[in-house]
C-alpha positions as YAML, in Angstrom:
chain: A
units: angstrom
residues:
- id: 1
  name: MET
  ca: [-4.65, 12.52, -29.96]
- id: 2
  name: SER
  ca: [-4.55, 9.09, -28.35]
- id: 3
  name: ILE
  ca: [-7.75, 7.69, -26.92]
- id: 4
  name: PHE
  ca: [-5.78, 7.05, -23.73]
- id: 5
  name: SER
  ca: [-4.48, 10.58, -23.20]
- id: 6
  name: LYS
  ca: [-7.54, 11.73, -21.25]
- id: 7
  name: SER
  ca: [-7.65, 8.62, -19.11]
- id: 8
  name: THR
  ca: [-4.08, 8.66, -17.80]
- id: 9
  name: LYS
  ca: [-2.18, 10.73, -15.29]
- id: 10
  name: THR
  ca: [1.43, 11.16, -14.26]
- id: 11
  name: VAL
  ca: [2.46, 10.54, -10.67]
- id: 12
  name: VAL
  ca: [5.94, 11.26, -9.29]
- id: 13
  name: LEU
  ca: [7.11, 9.23, -6.33]
- id: 14
  name: SER
  ca: [10.02, 9.99, -4.05]
- id: 15
  name: VAL
  ca: [11.82, 6.67, -3.46]
- id: 16
  name: GLU
  ca: [14.39, 6.10, -0.71]
- id: 17
  name: GLY
  ca: [17.06, 3.44, -0.61]
- id: 18
  name: MET
  ca: [17.78, 2.96, -4.31]
- id: 19
  name: LYS
  ca: [21.55, 2.57, -4.55]
- id: 20
  name: CYS
  ca: [22.09, 0.84, -7.89]
- id: 21
  name: GLU
  ca: [20.52, -0.18, -11.20]
- id: 22
  name: LYS
  ca: [19.29, -3.44, -9.68]
- id: 23
  name: CYS
  ca: [17.37, -1.47, -7.05]
- id: 24
  name: ALA
  ca: [15.90, 0.77, -9.74]
- id: 25
  name: ALA
  ca: [14.90, -2.29, -11.78]
- id: 26
  name: ARG
  ca: [13.10, -3.75, -8.76]
- id: 27
  name: VAL
  ca: [11.16, -0.52, -8.21]
- id: 28
  name: LYS
  ca: [10.25, -0.37, -11.91]
- id: 29
  name: SER
  ca: [9.18, -4.01, -11.92]
- id: 30
  name: THR
  ca: [7.06, -3.51, -8.80]
- id: 31
  name: LEU
  ca: [5.26, -0.53, -10.30]
- id: 32
  name: GLU
  ca: [4.73, -2.12, -13.70]
- id: 33
  name: LYS
  ca: [2.97, -5.12, -12.14]
- id: 34
  name: VAL
  ca: [0.00, -2.76, -11.79]
- id: 35
  name: ARG
  ca: [-2.20, -2.93, -14.87]
- id: 36
  name: GLY
  ca: [-1.70, 0.00, -17.25]
- id: 37
  name: VAL
  ca: [1.36, 1.41, -15.46]
- id: 38
  name: THR
  ca: [4.64, 2.43, -17.06]
- id: 39
  name: ALA
  ca: [7.47, 3.79, -14.95]
- id: 40
  name: GLU
  ca: [10.75, 5.63, -15.45]
- id: 41
  name: ILE
  ca: [13.19, 5.52, -12.56]
- id: 42
  name: SER
  ca: [15.84, 8.14, -11.72]
- id: 43
  name: LEU
  ca: [18.57, 7.06, -9.33]
- id: 44
  name: ASP
  ca: [20.03, 10.60, -9.34]
- id: 45
  name: GLU
  ca: [16.73, 12.16, -8.26]
- id: 46
  name: ALA
  ca: [15.63, 9.16, -6.13]
- id: 47
  name: SER
  ca: [12.29, 9.21, -7.92]
- id: 48
  name: ALA
  ca: [9.91, 7.26, -10.09]
- id: 49
  name: THR
  ca: [7.77, 8.95, -12.72]
- id: 50
  name: VAL
  ca: [4.70, 6.84, -13.34]
- id: 51
  name: VAL
  ca: [2.10, 7.09, -16.10]
- id: 52
  name: CYS
  ca: [-1.02, 5.25, -15.03]
- id: 53
  name: PRO
  ca: [-4.76, 5.09, -15.54]
- id: 54
  name: GLU
  ca: [-6.57, 8.11, -14.09]
- id: 55
  name: LYS
  ca: [-8.33, 5.99, -11.47]
- id: 56
  name: THR
  ca: [-5.08, 4.51, -10.09]
- id: 57
  name: ASP
  ca: [-4.54, 5.39, -6.42]
- id: 58
  name: ALA
  ca: [-1.16, 7.15, -6.21]
- id: 59
  name: ALA
  ca: [-0.85, 6.27, -2.52]
- id: 60
  name: ALA
  ca: [-1.28, 2.59, -3.42]
- id: 61
  name: LEU
  ca: [1.62, 2.86, -5.87]
- id: 62
  name: ALA
  ca: [3.81, 4.34, -3.13]
- id: 63
  name: SER
  ca: [2.69, 1.61, -0.76]
- id: 64
  name: ALA
  ca: [3.61, -1.13, -3.24]
- id: 65
  name: VAL
  ca: [7.12, 0.31, -3.62]
- id: 66
  name: THR
  ca: [7.46, 0.62, 0.15]
- id: 67
  name: GLU
  ca: [6.41, -3.02, 0.58]
- id: 68
  name: ALA
  ca: [9.13, -3.97, -1.94]
- id: 69
  name: GLY
  ca: [11.69, -2.49, 0.46]
- id: 70
  name: PHE
  ca: [12.04, 1.06, -0.82]
- id: 71
  name: PRO
  ca: [10.17, 3.65, 1.30]
- id: 72
  name: ALA
  ca: [8.19, 5.82, -1.11]
- id: 73
  name: SER
  ca: [5.81, 8.73, -1.01]
- id: 74
  name: VAL
  ca: [3.90, 10.77, -3.56]
- id: 75
  name: LYS
  ca: [5.67, 14.03, -4.40]
- id: 76
  name: ALA
  ca: [3.41, 17.06, -4.12]
...
């Protein structure tokens, strides 16, 4: 077991406006600017699956993506 497994969580964001790979790359880049974050982007599902430190504010991740031009919200 990794020492990080207990201190991370997975957050799924719904992301609007991604039309191409360049859009997806921008969303991924925006998310991964946050320390400790890795992101996988799905154009087909219009979503971003983010693994981040447990204390990361999911709403702040969505806000960062929105500020980058892609309205986002945390999926329930």
